[in-house]
N, C-alpha and C positions, 0 to 999 in steps of 0.2 A: 504493500499499499505506500502511496506517495506520501511522505511527512511533511510537515509544516504547521501554521498556527491556523487553526479552525476558525471559520467565521463566528460571530455572535448569534447563536441560535434564537428562535422565537420561543415564547412560553405564554401560558394565559395570564400570567401575572402583567398588569398594567396595560392589558389591551383596552383599545377604545372601539366602541361599536360604530360600525360603517354602514350595514345595511341589516335592519332586522329581519329575522324569519318571517314570512309571509302571513303565518298563524301561530297558534298556541299549540304546544304539544308535539310528541315524537312525529316525524315525517314531514314537517314543515320546515324546510333549509331554504336559507340564502346563502349561497357560496359556490363552491367549485370555481373559485374565481381565478383570473390572472389579470396582470396589471403592467403597464409600461409608463415609463417617463420621457416625454417629448417635449423638447423647448419648455421646460419648466410646468407642464402640464401633465398631471396624472391622469392616465386612461385606465378605466376599470371595467371588466365584462365579468358577469356572472349568471348562473341559472337560478330561476326561482322554482322551487319545487313544493308541493304539496303532497299530503298522503297518496297512497295506491288508489283509494278510492275517490279521489278527487283530482285526478289527472297526473301526477308524478311531475316530471320537469316540463312545465307548460312553456315558459318562455326564457329568453335570454336579454338581458340588459346590458346597455354600454352606457357609461357616464364619464363625466371629467371633473377634475378638481384642481384647485391650485394649492393646496395644503396637504392633501392626501388623505383626508379624514371626511370632509364635506364633499358630497358629490352631487352634481346635477345630472340626471338622466338625459342622455342626447337622442338614443333611440332604442328600439326593441325588437326582436324579431320572435315568431310564434312557432311553436313545434309544427303546425298546421302546413306551414310554407314548405315544409320538407317530407310532409307525409309520414311522420314517425310518430311514435307512440310517446317519446320522452326525450328530453335534452339534457345533457350533462355537461361537462367541463367545455366551456368556449375559451378561445384564445384570438386575442386581438394583436395584429402585427403591422406596424407602419412599413411599406413597402420602400425599397432603396430607391427607387426610382420614382416614388411619390405614389400617393393614394394609400389605401388602407386594406387589409385583409382580415375577415373573421373567420376562424376555423370552429366548426360545432361538432359535436358528438350527438350522433342520432340512434335511437333504438328502434329497431324493425318491430312493427306489430306482432303482437302474440308470439314472441321469440324471444331467445336469449342474444340474439345477433344485433352488434352495433357496427356502425360504419362513420367515417370522418368525412363531413362535407365542408364546403366553404363558400364565402360571397366575398366579391372583389369590387370596390368601388373608389371613386376620385376622394370622396369624403365619407367620415363616419356616419354622417346624417344620411347619406346614400346606401348604407350597406344593405338595408332590407330589399332594396330593388337592383342590388348588385348583381354581377355575372356570377352565376352559381355553378360550382364544379364538384364533382366528387372527388376528394383527395386520396382516400384509402377505402375501398369497398369491403374489407374484411374478407371472409369465405365461410363457407359451409362448416369449416372446422375451427375458425378463430373469429372471435369478436374483437374489434378495435375501437378504442376511446380514449378521451383524457390526455390528448397529446400534449407535449411541453415543447414549444419550437423556440429556437433561437438561430441568429445569424452570427457565425464565428466572427470576431471583432479583428482577425488577422487574415484569414483566408477568404472571407465573405462567403463562405459554404452555409447553407442552410442545414440545420440540425434538427432531428425531431426524436424524441423519447416517446415511445407510443405503448400504452398498456394495452396488453392482450390477454383475452379470456379464452381458454381452450372450451371448445363446444363438443367433444367428443364423448364425454361422460354425463349423461343427464342427472341432474343434481348437484353437480360439482362445477357449474359453469362460473361460480364466483371466484376460483382461483385465477391469478393474475402474475404475469411477468412483464418486464419492461423490454423492449427492443429498441435499438439505435438506427435511424435512417439518416439519408443525406439527400441533399437536391442542390440543383442549381438555381432553382426558380420558385420554390415552394409549392408546386403543385405535382410534378412528377418525381417520385420519390425512389431511392434505391436502398433495400433493406440489409444493414450491416450486421444483422445477427442480435441475439440476446444479450445483453449487459447487465440485467439484475434480475435476480430471483429471490423467493423467500428461503429462510434457513430452517431445516428440520428441527423442530424442538424449541425453537426461540418465537419471540413475540411475534414475528412476521413470517410464521411457518405457511400460513396460507397464501402468502403473496406479496408482492413489493411493486410499486407504482411511483416512478419517478415523478414528483410534483413542480419542483423547480429549480433551476441552476443558480447556486449562490456565489461560485466563482469558476471561472474558465482556466485559469492557470496557477495551481493545479485545478483540475476539473472536481467540484465540489457539489454535491446534489441533496436535496431533501427528498424523502419519499415516504408515501403511505404505506402501512403495514397492518396486517391483523394475524391473531394466531389461530382462528378457526373460522369455520363457515357462519357460526353463530354471531361472529362480530362483523360480518358484512355491513357496510354503511357507517361503521363506527371505527374507523381506521384511526390510527396514531401516527406519529411522526418520527421518523428516524433521519440519520445522516450516512451517506456514502460516500467513498473517494475513488478516483480512477486509480487503478493500480498498472496500467499499460495493456491490459487487456480487457478488464471489467470493472464495473462498480462493486466496490467491498464495502460492506456495512462495518461501521465501528463496532467491534466486539464487546467494547465495554459499555457503550451507552445504553442507557434506558431510553424507551419512547417517551415522547412528549404529548401529553395527555390535556384534556380538559378536566377540572375538579369536578365537573357537575353531570349529572344524568348518566349517559353513556360512554362518555368520555372522549367522544370524537374529538380529534385536534388535526385536521386533515387540509387536502388541497392548499398546502401553503405555496405562496407566490411571493418572490423575492424581488424588491426593486433598489438598485444601488443608487444611493443620494449623492450629490456632489461632495458632500463633506467626509465620505469614506463610510459612513453607517448604511445600515439596509432597512429598508421599510418592507414588513411582511404584511400579507394579507392572508387569513387563515380562517376556514369554516370551523367553528367551535361550537360544542354543545354546551347549552344553558340548562339551568336548573330543572324546567319543564319537560326537557327532552327534545325541544325545538334545537335548530342550529342557527347561529347568527354568524355574519361575516364581520369579523374584527380585523384590527390593524394594529401594529406596535412597531417601534423603531429600537433597533439593536445595533 
């Protein structure tokens, strides 16, 4: 494992509320967010989810802020636009040539299958009517969702860490691993293989999903994990570093969790600040079992 000073990690302590859950109680979640800082403006996108009986992930919102805490919604897309049963983690990317792209995780109706779609437009406001394109269709044997996307600051290569769920064993589709993909344009991707998986007997035994890059050199990421199928949707957060071949979890680190209800502390997104600190956005469980989107600076 590459050595070096680890970045300051997020925790529930001192977190500020950004987007409250859309309702009270379990199954109401605001989160699965990603964020980017462009010319002094924070851009944030997240999915709004209600319980299974009330539609699951119905919409994805995009908002802007100058302080990283108080956001004004700019636009929204609805699951019906994609003919999907639910939306999960979105990613908003400013394009090098100008314009914006919104990546969306889409669930196939009456299935465990997911795919990754996209919208591209000249402005954030124009994204709902932007050019649509399927980025990764998944397959009969693998569901794909929750991408983490970055552009390498040195090579300008597009990078994707993609969460993959095997569909080959009914009842075990919640298992997850992360694969690494590269691209020259963010639309056509080459799969470079699995880079992170759960560890038998550990807190992440059931699966490991990269959620954000906190350092590029050396490569350090945060990831979601859980010990068993019963903990699905209640993942906690760990850290992993690149060892030259794959991402390796810190063997000594305990997972970061919320102190409330199901303990979920997941889908972390890191934004590097000009002063060298990091602003994190995290989906965190609260006392009534709902999940809020919170932020903190470390």
